[in-house]
N, C-alpha and C positions, 0 to 999 in steps of 0.2 A: 504494499499500500503508499502510494506517494502522499508525504504530509509537507505541507508550504505554508509557512508564516510569510505575511503579506510585509513587505518592506515598507511602505508607505503607512502602515498601521502604527498605534502606540502614541507616545506622548507626544504633544506638539511641542514647538521650542518654549514656549510660556510656562507649562507643567514641568519641564526638566528643570528649567532654571528655578521654579520654586521649592523642587524636592529636594535641590544641591543644596539652596541655601538653608533648608531646614535640616537638612543631615550634618553641614557644617556646624550650623548654629547649637544641634544638639550634642555636638562634640565637646562646649564649653558653658554651656546653659545646664542648670540643676532640675530648671522647671521652665519648659516652653508652650506656651500656649498659641493655638492655631484658631483665628477668629473665622470658621466655619470650617466645612469638610476642604483640606487640602487639595483635594481633588476628589471626583465623584466615582471613586473605587473602592469600594469595601474593603475588599484584600488588601490594597497599598496601603489603607488607611491602618490597616490592624497592624503591619509592617511596621510603619511607624510609629504608634503609639507603643509597640514593643521596644522602641528606642526611645522614650520618653515624650512625645510630643501628645499634646492632650488639647483635643476640640473641643473648641465651645460656642455657643449660640451667641449673638448680637444682645440679646435680653441679658446672660451671664457678663461678657464683655465690660458692660455699662453699670459693673458693679465692683470691677476689680480697681486695684491700687497696688503701685509698687513693684510691679512686674515686666515680662518680658512677652509680648505678643508679635506673632507671626501673621504679618498679612499675605493671603494668599493671592494667586494668579488673578485672578478675577476682580481684583481691586476695592475699593472702598469709598464711602462719602468722605466730604470735610469733616464730618461730625465727628469720625472715629478717629481722626489725628487731633481735634481740636479737643477731646476728652482725654486723650494721651498726653498731652501737654500738661492738661490741669492735675493730672493724678499720678505724675512720675512713672508711666509706662513705656517702656522703653519698646518703640514699634521695629519689628525687622520685617522690611518692606519689599515683599516677592511679587510685588504687581508685573505683569506682565506689560514688556515695553510696548507693543501693542496697543494696549489697554489705555495706560498711560499716557500714550499721547492723544488717543482718542477723547479720554477725559479732558484733556488741555482744548482738544480743538471744540468739545462740548460748551467748557465754560466760557470759551472768548465768543462763542458763537450766541450763547445766551446774555453776556453782558452787552453786546452790538445789538440784539435785537430787541432788548427790553423797552428801550426808550422809544421803538418802532411798533411797540405791541405785539411784535412778532412771537411765534408758537417753535418749541424744538419739539419735532416730533422724533421717537427712540422707536426704531423696529424690534422687538425682544420680547421675552419672556418674561410676564411681570413675576415680580418678587424674587428673579434670578440675581445672584450677586452682582454678576456683572451690571446690568441695567440697574439695580439699586446704588451702584457707584456714579455711574452715568446720571442717572435723575438727579443727586444730591449735588452734582455740578451745577443744578438748575433750579436749586433751591426747592427742589421736588415737584417743579412745576411744568415737567416737560409732561407731554402726551405718549403712553407708552401704546404703541401699534402690536398686538398682539393678534387680532382676528381682524377681519376686512371690516367687520361692525366697529371699532374702532376709529374708522376714519371719519365718522358721524360725530365725535368730538372735536374736529377740528374746523376752526372759522376760516371756511375759503377767500372771504374777502379783505384777510390780513396777511403780512407773510409767516411763509412756514419755511421753515431749515430740517430737512430729515436726515436721520443719523441712522445706523443697527449695530446692534449689538455683533459682536465680532465673528460670533458662529452662525449666524443665520443662514439662509438657504439664499444664495444669490440670483435666482428665479423669482421667487417671493416678493425679495426687495425690489425688483423692475418693475414687477406687475403692479406692485401697491405703490411705486412711487409714480408710476404712468397714472394711476388712477387719481393720483391726487393733483397732479398736473394738471388733469384733466376737468376735473373740479374746482380748481382755482379759478378767481375770477380773473386774473391777470398770471399769466407765466410767470412774470418778472418777479412777481412777490413768491415764487417758490424754488429753493436752491436744495437740490440734492447732492449729497456726500456717502458715498458707497465707501462703509467702513468695514465692510467684510474681510476678516484674514483668509488670504490667498490660501495661506497655508494649509488650513481647513478646508476650504470651500473646494480647492484642487483634489482633494480625496474621492470625490465622487465620481469621478472619470475613472480614475486608477482603479477603484474598488469596484465600479461595473464591470472593467477587464479582467480583474484578478479572479472574481467570482464564477465568470462565465468559463473558467479554466476547468472548474473541479466538481466533480461528482457530488460531494458534501461540504457546505460552509460553517465553520462553526464561527457566529460572530462574540467575540468577548468584551464585555462590558458592565460597568455597574450598573443597575436598577434605576440611580438616581440620575444618570447623563443626559441629557439633553440631546447633545452628538453622537450619545451612543443609541438612543432612539429612532435619529433622524436618519443614520447610517445603517444601520440594521434595516430599517424599511428598503432603503435604496439598494442594499446587497438582496433582500427578500425579492423585489420586482424582477431582478435580474436573475436569478435563482431560487426558486421556489422550495429548494432543498438546503435551505439556511435555519440554523437554529441559535436563539439568542441563549450565550452560558454567560454567567459569572464567576465561576469557578469549575474543577474539577468534578466537584460531588456532581454537578447540574447533568454532567455527559451520560449518556445512554447505548450502552452496545446494541441496542439494536439498530440504532441510525446507521451503523458501519457495514451493515452487510451486505450489501451492494457497492459499497463504494471503493472504487479503484484508487481515487486521490481525492485529499481532503485539505480545503483551504483555511487556514484559521488566520482572522482579521479582526481589529477592533476599533473602537473611539480613540478620541484625543486622549481619554484620561485613561485609557489602559494601559497598563505598565507592560513592558518586553516581558519579564520575569513571566509572568501570570501567562501569556500567549507559550512562553517557553514551555510552562509546567504542562499546559494541556496538551502540545506536541508531544511529550516524553510519555504523556498518559497514554493517548493512543499507540506509540509506539512500543510500550510494552504487554498493551493488550492487543495488539496484532500482528 
């Protein structure tokens, strides 16, 4: 049986950077908190927790004092930094450079548009950590566009500046941006900023080619990962014999009965070691 791990799958640069910062910090810190899951993968979180990383919620964060806290790749709103200054919290900032650049763009646009009653529109998942951080740059006044129905919240007689969460679908962004332009009283009032990370977006065509080569596909991802859910559907549409797994315990021997080749792929939050563990399981069983 041929077993192949997709070379384009696994951690994106931002996640690789955040985990390296966490590992390096844990060598010197007796106690290190992480504000939210460092990555949406339970197996990787368990590995880091064994090294001493403690995941906390935003509610817990705003009760802390005199400690060290890691900011993950998704980024944080200004209030997180303000609280840290007032309460002697040492922030170890692992915000993805792409997200950090986007935050600055949103803040600049918000400040420029406020006098003109301009609206900031962000395509993204409501409540997602990155979106919370981006909305924070607008004093939480941005219109979060999660579904087409949210377009009704826009005042098309006033200026609109559109951004996107970095991991959104390029096609969906273009579709909704077109609808905003169509609905606007004046196209000159609409400014579209395609801020989708291409390192993530470009995985779609690569995955489609990869899964089409195999009889059986195992898509490895944490259940909390939005990117994982999206990419799994991409794989499933191209190869119906695709299964979503989060760990080796999820594997079913019956899946492999007629498979001569197995492809293993994953999300931007999927660690390489986990895909390798699954490949090793298959090689040992078959």
